[in-house]
C-alpha positions as CSV (number, residue, x, y, z in Angstrom):
1,M,0.0,0.0,0.2
2,P,1.9,3.9,-0.9
3,Y,2.6,5.3,1.6
4,T,2.8,9.7,1.8
5,I,5.0,11.6,4.3
6,R,3.4,15.3,4.3
7,E,3.0,17.9,7.3
8,V,0.2,17.5,9.6
9,E,-2.8,19.1,8.7
10,E,-5.5,20.1,11.5
11,K,-7.7,17.6,10.1
12,D,-4.5,14.9,11.4
13,N,-5.0,15.8,15.0
14,P,-7.2,12.6,16.3
15,Q,-5.7,10.6,14.2
16,I,-2.0,10.9,15.2
17,E,-2.9,11.4,18.8
18,Q,-3.7,7.6,18.9
19,V,-0.9,6.6,16.7
20,I,1.3,8.4,19.8
21,R,-1.3,7.2,22.9
22,S,-0.9,3.1,20.9
23,C,2.4,3.2,20.8
24,L,3.3,4.9,24.1
25,I,1.2,1.6,25.3
26,E,2.7,-0.6,23.6
27,F,6.4,0.5,25.0
28,G,4.2,1.4,29.0
29,G,4.6,4.7,28.6
30,N,1.1,5.7,29.2
31,R,2.4,7.3,32.0
32,E,3.5,11.0,33.8
33,G,7.1,12.1,33.1
34,L,6.5,11.2,29.3
35,A,4.5,12.3,26.0
36,W,1.1,10.9,27.0
37,A,0.6,13.4,29.8
38,D,1.1,16.0,27.3
39,P,-1.3,18.8,26.7
40,I,-0.2,19.3,23.2
41,L,-0.8,15.5,21.9
42,S,-4.1,16.8,20.7
43,T,-3.1,19.7,18.8
44,L,-0.1,18.9,16.9
45,F,-0.9,21.0,14.2
46,K,-1.3,24.1,16.6
47,A,2.3,23.1,18.0
48,Y,4.6,23.0,15.3
49,E,3.4,26.6,13.8
50,A,6.7,28.2,13.9
51,E,9.1,28.7,10.6
52,E,11.5,26.4,12.6
53,E,9.3,23.9,14.0
54,C,7.4,21.1,11.8
55,Y,5.5,17.1,12.2
56,W,4.8,15.0,10.0
57,V,2.9,12.5,9.0
58,I,2.9,9.1,7.5
59,E,-0.6,8.9,5.2
60,R,-1.8,5.4,3.9
61,E,-3.3,5.6,0.8
62,D,-7.2,5.0,2.7
63,R,-5.7,8.8,5.0
64,K,-5.0,7.3,7.9
65,I,-2.3,8.0,9.9
66,V,0.4,5.6,10.7
67,G,3.7,7.5,12.3
68,G,4.7,11.0,12.6
69,A,7.6,12.7,14.1
70,G,8.2,16.3,14.5
71,I,11.3,18.9,14.9
72,G,10.2,21.7,18.0
73,N,13.0,24.0,19.2
74,V,14.4,24.0,22.7
75,Y,13.9,27.7,23.6
76,S,16.0,27.5,26.5
77,L,19.0,25.8,24.1
78,P,19.8,28.5,21.2
79,G,20.9,26.2,18.3
80,V,18.9,23.4,19.6
81,C,16.2,21.4,18.4
82,E,14.5,17.9,19.8
83,L,13.4,15.5,17.4
84,Q,9.7,14.9,19.0
85,K,7.1,12.1,19.1
86,M,8.0,10.0,16.7
87,Y,6.4,7.3,16.5
88,C,5.0,4.4,14.6
89,L,2.7,1.7,14.1
90,P,3.9,-2.0,13.9
91,E,2.1,-2.2,10.3
92,I,5.5,0.5,8.9
93,R,8.2,-1.3,11.0
94,G,11.2,-1.7,8.9
95,T,9.6,-1.0,6.2
96,G,11.9,2.0,5.7
97,L,9.3,4.7,6.1
98,S,11.3,5.2,9.4
99,H,14.6,6.4,7.9
100,Q,12.2,8.2,5.7
101,L,10.8,10.5,7.9
102,M,13.9,10.8,10.7
103,K,15.9,11.9,7.0
104,Q,13.2,15.0,6.5
105,A,14.0,15.7,10.0
106,L,17.0,15.9,10.0
107,S,17.8,17.8,6.2
108,F,14.6,20.1,8.1
109,A,16.5,20.8,11.5
110,K,19.6,21.4,9.5
111,Q,17.9,24.8,8.1
112,Y,17.5,26.1,11.6
113,Y,19.8,24.2,14.2
114,T,23.2,23.5,15.0
115,C,21.9,20.4,17.0
116,C,19.3,17.8,17.3
117,Y,17.9,17.1,20.7
118,I,16.3,13.6,22.0
119,E,14.8,12.6,25.5
120,T,13.1,8.6,25.5
121,L,12.9,5.3,27.3
122,S,15.3,2.5,27.7
123,D,12.5,-0.1,26.9
124,M,12.2,1.2,23.3
125,V,15.6,-1.1,22.9
126,A,14.1,-0.8,18.6
127,A,14.3,3.3,18.5
128,N,17.7,3.4,20.7
129,K,18.8,1.3,18.1
130,F,17.4,3.6,15.6
131,Y,18.5,6.8,16.8
132,Q,22.1,5.8,17.6
133,K,22.9,4.8,13.3
134,Y,21.8,8.0,13.0
135,G,24.9,9.4,15.3
136,F,23.0,10.3,17.8
137,Q,25.3,10.0,20.6
138,A,24.2,9.4,23.9
139,L,24.3,11.1,27.0
140,T,24.6,10.4,30.7
141,E,21.4,13.3,32.3
142,P,19.3,15.3,29.9
143,L,20.2,18.5,28.8
144,L,18.2,20.3,30.3
145,K,15.0,19.7,32.8
146,T,11.6,19.0,31.0
147,E,8.8,17.8,31.7
148,H,9.7,14.3,30.6
149,Y,11.0,13.9,33.6
150,A,10.8,9.5,33.7
151,C,12.5,9.1,30.6
152,D,15.3,7.7,31.4
153,V,18.1,8.0,27.9
154,W,19.2,11.4,26.2
155,Y,20.9,11.3,22.9
156,Q,22.3,14.8,21.0
157,K,23.9,15.0,17.6
158,K,26.2,18.1,15.7
159,L,23.4,18.7,12.8
160,G,26.4,19.4,9.8
161,G,27.5,17.1,7.1
162,N,25.4,14.4,5.3
163,Q,22.9,12.6,7.7
């Protein structure tokens, strides 16, 4: 089935929220201190309106949203963005679509930022390997204190050169 990666639209909000919540439940992330409790989950379109921020969705031919990822500004750290809410349903894992989504996000990020940050969970083993494959380096502590206090793994990647 053909898929399209495109910028999020307002009509996508309920579907991408369901994708994110489904993935969080799958990995035990349905709790406070994680994306599960983010007030913007139901309004991702509005949350990424700034020019230097963007959220993309993966849409199936039948218009079902099956994944997404965003680049958001870390306002307290100049030149730093965060790869945010990158989640894909099991049906598209291993298809290469996550790689396309990551390349899209990093290409966009390089236009505005010098460093990309990620907060995640150690239980998301495949995701951690995926981030490392893209050159994200593990940190021993978070770059800053965020509402995602339950995350136990942090990465950063210098943006420059070939991604």
